TIDOTI-128375 format. One record per atom (N, C-alpha, C): residue in one letter; y, x, z. Coordinates in steps of 0.2 Angstrom, whole numbers, plus 5000, padded with zeros to 4 digits. Atoms other than C-alpha are relative to their C-alpha. Example, Ala and Ser with C-alpha at 12.3 -4.5 7.8 and 13.67 -1.06 7.14 Angstrom:
A499450045000
A497850625039
A500650045000
S499449964999
S499550685036
S500549965003
! end
This chain:
M499450045000
M500050005000
M500650045000
N499449965001
N501750074995
N500549975005
M499550024995
M502950055010
M500750004998
D499350005003
D504450084999
D500149934996
Q499950065004
Q504149914990
Q499949945005
P500150064996
P504349744998
P499449974999
N500650045001
N502949635001
N500149944995
T499850055005
T502849514986
T499649945001
T500450064999
T501649384994
T500549945001
I499650065000
I502349214991
I499649955003
E500350054997
E501949075002
E500149934997
L499950065003
L501648914993
L500149945004
P499950064996
P502148734999
P499349975001
D500750034999
D500748625006
D499749974994
I500450025006
I499448584993
I500149934999
T499950075002
T499648394995
T500749994997
D499350005003
D501548414992
D500050024993
I500049985007
I501148514976
I499649954996
A500450055004
A499848384970
A500449944999
V499550065001
V501148244972
V500550024995
G499549985005
G502448344962
G499750014994
V500449995006
V501148394949
V499949934997
E500250075003
E500548214947
E500649964997
A499450045002
A502348144946
A500250034993
K499849975006
K502748274932
K499549984994
L500550025005
L501148234923
L500149934998
H499950075002
H501448054924
H500649994995
S499450005005
S503148084915
S499850024993
L500249975006
L502148174901
L499449964997
I500650035002
I500548074900
I500149925000
D499950075000
D500847894895
D499449954999
T500650045001
T499047834895
T499550015006
F500550004995
F497647794907
F499350014997
E500650005004
E496347824893
E500050074996
L500049935003
L496248014889
L499450014996
P500649985004
P494948074876
P499650055004
G500449954996
G494348204889
G500450025006
A499749974994
A494748294905
A500550064997
R499549945002
R496248414904
R500150055006
L499949954995
L496548574913
L500750034999
Y499349985000
Y498348634917
Y500050065005
G499849954996
G499048794924
G500649985003
I499450024997
I500348764937
I500450065004
N499649954996
N501748874944
N500549965004
V499550044996
V502748814959
V500450055005
A499649954996
A503348974967
A500750014998
D499349995002
D505248994968
D500349944997
R499750065003
R505548814963
R499949945004
P500150064996
P505748644971
P499349974998
V500750035000
V503948564974
V500049944995
S500050065004
S504548414964
S500150024992
E499949985007
E504848524948
E499550064998
P500549955001
P503248614945
P500050024992
N500149975007
N503048724929
N499349984998
V500750035002
V501548634920
V499950034993
C500249975006
C500648724906
C499349974998
F500650035003
F499248634896
F499550064998
L500449955002
L497748744894
L499449984996
S500650025004
S496248654888
S499849925001
Q500350074999
Q495348484886
Q499350004997
H500750015002
H493548434885
H499849935002
P500250074998
P492648264885
P499650005006
D500350004994
D491648324900
D500350045005
V499649974995
V492548374915
V499650065003
Y500449954998
Y491148484921
Y499950064995
E500049945005
E490948584905
E500750034999
L499349975000
L492848604905
L500150055005
L499949954994
L492848684922
L499550064999
D500449945001
D491348794917
D500150044994
A499949965006
A492048854901
A500450075002
P499749934999
P492549044901
P500750005000
A499350005001
A494249004895
A500449975005
S499750034994
S494648894910
S500250055005
A499849954995
A494749054920
A500850024999
L499349995001
L496549064913
L500449975005
A499750044995
A497048934926
A500250055006
R499949964994
R496849074939
R500650054999
M499449965001
M498349164932
M500649975002
F499550044997
F499449024939
F499949995007
D500150024992
D499848974957
D499549955001
C500550064999
C498748824955
C499749984993
G500350035006
G497648734943
G500049935001
A500050075000
A497648554939
A499549974995
V500550035004
V496248444932
V500249925000
V499850075001
V496748274925
V499449964996
T500550045003
T495448134921
T500249935001
T499950075000
T495447954917
T499449965000
G500750045000
G494147814919
G500149945004
W500050064996
W493647664929
W499950015007
A500150004993
A493747634947
A499849935002
A500250064998
A492947494957
A500050005008
P500049994993
P493047444975
P499350015003
L500649984997
L491747504987
L499749945003
G500450064997
G490347384993
G499950025008
P500149994993
P489847365011
P499650065002
N500449944998
N488747515011
N500450074998
G499649955001
G490247625006
G500050034993
E500149975007
E489747654988
E500249944995
V499850055006
V490247564971
V499349974998
E500750045002
E488847434967
E500050004992
G500050005007
G488447474949
G500550044997
A499549965003
A489447554936
A500749975001
P499350034999
P491347544939
P500349974994
S499850035006
S491647504921
S499849934999
E500250075000
E490647344923
E500149965006
H499950034994
H491247294939
H500649944999
A499550055001
A492247124940
A500750025002
Q499449984998
Q493647204949
Q500250084998
R499849935003
R493747374939
R500750004999
R499349995001
R495447454937
R500050074996
R499949935004
R495947604925
R500450045005
V499849954995
V496347754935
V500150074997
R499949935002
R497047924932
R500150055006
L500049964994
L496648064944
L500250074998
V499749935001
V497548234946
V499750035006
V500249964994
V496648364957
V500350074999
V499649945000
V497648514961
V499650055005
V500349954996
V496848674968
V500450075000
A499749944999
A497548834974
A499750045005
D500449964995
D497048974985
D500049975007
H499950034994
H497648875000
H499749935001
G500350074999
G496648714997
G500049964993
V500150055005
V496348564986
V500349935002
A499750074999
A497248394985
A499949964994
S500050055006
S497148244973
S500549945001
V499650065000
V498248104968
V499849964995
L500250045005
L497747954959
L500549944999
R499550055002
R498747814950
R499649954996
F500350055003
F498147644944
F500449974994
A499650035006
A498647574927
A500449935002
D499750064998
D498947404935
D500650005005
T499449994995
T500147474948
T500350074999
P499849945001
P500847624940
P500650045004
D499449984996
D502347644952
D499750035007
E500349984993
E501147674967
E499550064999
V500549955000
V500147834970
V499650005007
V500449994994
V498747874982
V499850075000
S500249935000
S498548054988
S499450015005
D500549984995
D497148134997
D500050085001
P499949934999
P497348305006
P499450045001
G500649965001
G495748375001
G499449985004
S500650034997
S494448265010
S499549974995
A500550025005
A493648214994
A499350035000
T500749975001
T491748244992
T499749984993
G500350025006
G490548224978
G500050064995
S500149955005
S490148314962
S500650034997
L499449975003
L491848334955
L500450055005
A499749964995
A492548404972
A499650075000
E500449935000
E491048534972
E500250044994
A499949975006
A491448574954
A500750045000
I499349975000
I493348604957
I499950065005
H500149944995
H492848714973
H499750064996
H500449955003
H491648814963
H500450044994
F499649985006
F492848834948
F500650055003
W499549964998
W494248904959
W499850065005
F500249964994
F493448984974
F499450054999
D500649965001
D491849064968
D500250064995
P499849945004
P491949244961
P499849984992
P500150015007
P492049244942
P499350044998
V500649975003
V490449284932
V500250064995
T499949955004
T490349454924
T499550004995
L500550005005
L489449444907
L499950084998
P500149935003
P488549604901
P500350014993
S499749985006
S489349694887
S499450014995
N500549995005
N488449704870
N500050064997
A499949935002
A488849884868
A499450044999
! end
């Protein structure tokens, strides 16, 4: 460590605050709740108001898990945060705490857009429904399931080094 140079570690805002700001920015850019695939963005928030994130589109794929596994998705780690945007159907939970049947076939289904933001200091998500587009629901990282695991693996697991063909 060079003691003559200042420490350049930047402390980022709370991950939920970042997610809310990113979702608001993306809401102004994405005018649909039916995307052809999941999207990956690189996000910079350091040295700027949390409500004004710098958003950079990186990639899109019909399958969110393949998007996150793609080698090119590692580009997101060059930013302060990564954001994944998906759209689909949501349905209310039944008495057992799970959706009964496919959400797309449920009588009370709703179109939803989900934004998941991940950074070194955590994960948070924000969702917005098409029928109430002025309301958002945020989650400070308590989500579970296959997408939550894939996001965690994508950002926090060490990158895979492929053997060279030399």
